[in-house]
N, C-alpha and C positions, 0 to 999 in steps of 0.2 A: 603750772605751764600755762602761758597765755593761749588762747583758742586760736588756732591757725600756725602755732609754732611747731616747726618741725625738729624732731629729734634724729633726723637720719644722719647716715655716716659722714656726710659732708657737713654736718652741724658742728663745728669746732669749738663753738663758745654757747653761753646761754644767752638768753635774749637781755640779760642784765650785764654791761660792760662795766670794767673800771675805768674806761676812757671814753671820750668822746670821739668819734671816727670822723666828724667833721672836722676836726683838728687838721686832718691830713688834706683838707680842701686844697684845690690847685689855684685858689685866688692868688693873686699877685702880692698881696699883703700878708699872706699866710707865713709866718715864720717856721712853723713846724714843717711846712712842705719845702720850703727853701732849704731848710737844714738837712732833712732826708735826702733831697736831691743833691744836694753838695756832697754828703757824707757816703752817699750810695754809688756814686759814679765810678767807673772802673779805674780810672787813674787815682783817685783819692784813696779808694780802698787798697790799692797795690803800694802807693807811698807810704800808708799807715802800717801796713804789713811788714815793708821793708825796715821802717824806723823802730819797730818794736824791738828788733835784735841790736841795734846800735845806733849812735849818731852818724850819719853819711853827708858827704858833701854834694853838691848840685851834681859834678860829673860822674859820680860814683850811683847816684840815683837814676840819671839817664842812662847810664850803660845798663843797669839793672832792669829797666822797665822796657821791654821790646815793644817798638812802635810809637812810643811817645815823643813828640816834637819838643825843641827846647821852648818853645812859646808856651805850649800846653803843660809843660812841667812847671815853668814858672808861674803860669796862671793858677795852676792846682796848688802850689806851694804858698802862694799869697793868700789865697782863699783858706786853706787849712790854718795858717798862721793867723789870719783875721778872725777865724771862729775858737782860736785858743787851743786848738788840736796838736799843733807843732810850735816849736820855737826855733827862731833864726839867730845864729851867732855869727858876727862878722868879728874877724881878728885882724888888729891893726898891723898887718905885714904885707910886703910887696912880693909877689901880687897878693891882691885881698883873698883871705882864706874865709869862706863861710860854710857853715855846718848847720845841719837840720836835725832835730831831735823831736821826740813825743813829750808833750807835756802830760803831767797827771791825768787830765782830762782827756788826753789822747790815747793814754794807756787804757783807760777804762772803756774807751771804745773798741779799742783793739780786741780786748777780751769778748766783746758782743759780737764783732766781725769774726773772731775765731770760732765761736759756738755756730755761726752761721755755715762757715766753711766745713765744720766736723759734720753739721746735719747734712749738708750737700753731698759730702762723700759717702755717708752712710747711705744715702738714698739715690746716688745717681743711677744704680742698675734699675730701680723701679721707675725713674723718670725717663730713663731711655726705653725702656720697655713701653711705658704710657706714650711715648712720641711716636714709636713705630706703630702701635696699635692706633693711634688717631690718624697717622698719614695714611695708613691702610684704608680706614674707614672714610678718609675725607677722598682718596682716590677712587673709591668705589661710587661716590656721589656725583662725580663729573660736574662740578660747581658749573 
């Protein structure tokens, strides 16, 4: 271990990483950061989760996502389609019928999102307790 390296309980990883943390840089041209920003926003996560079960039409998605505007859903769907995570199928009928489905790439992302949700559910009581403890301590300090 390098001098000055801590092995405290908060040390989740060794000093040698198998990835470059600077990939997540917030620079405008950083692709990794842009992709993470896109897939981690709340609307994208909900769309991906809903499409995991079946193909849905725009109106079905909008009704299933509480609080999303038509404009935001349109923007989210376009971005996910551009990134190759969903596919849009237009049927030549009157009125036009448009359906959205996860691509194979989108399905792999759903597996990752599912793992995050499972972790959150398993640890939510600990997080709530930590928040309460923090709020109590912060209240005592009278910023």
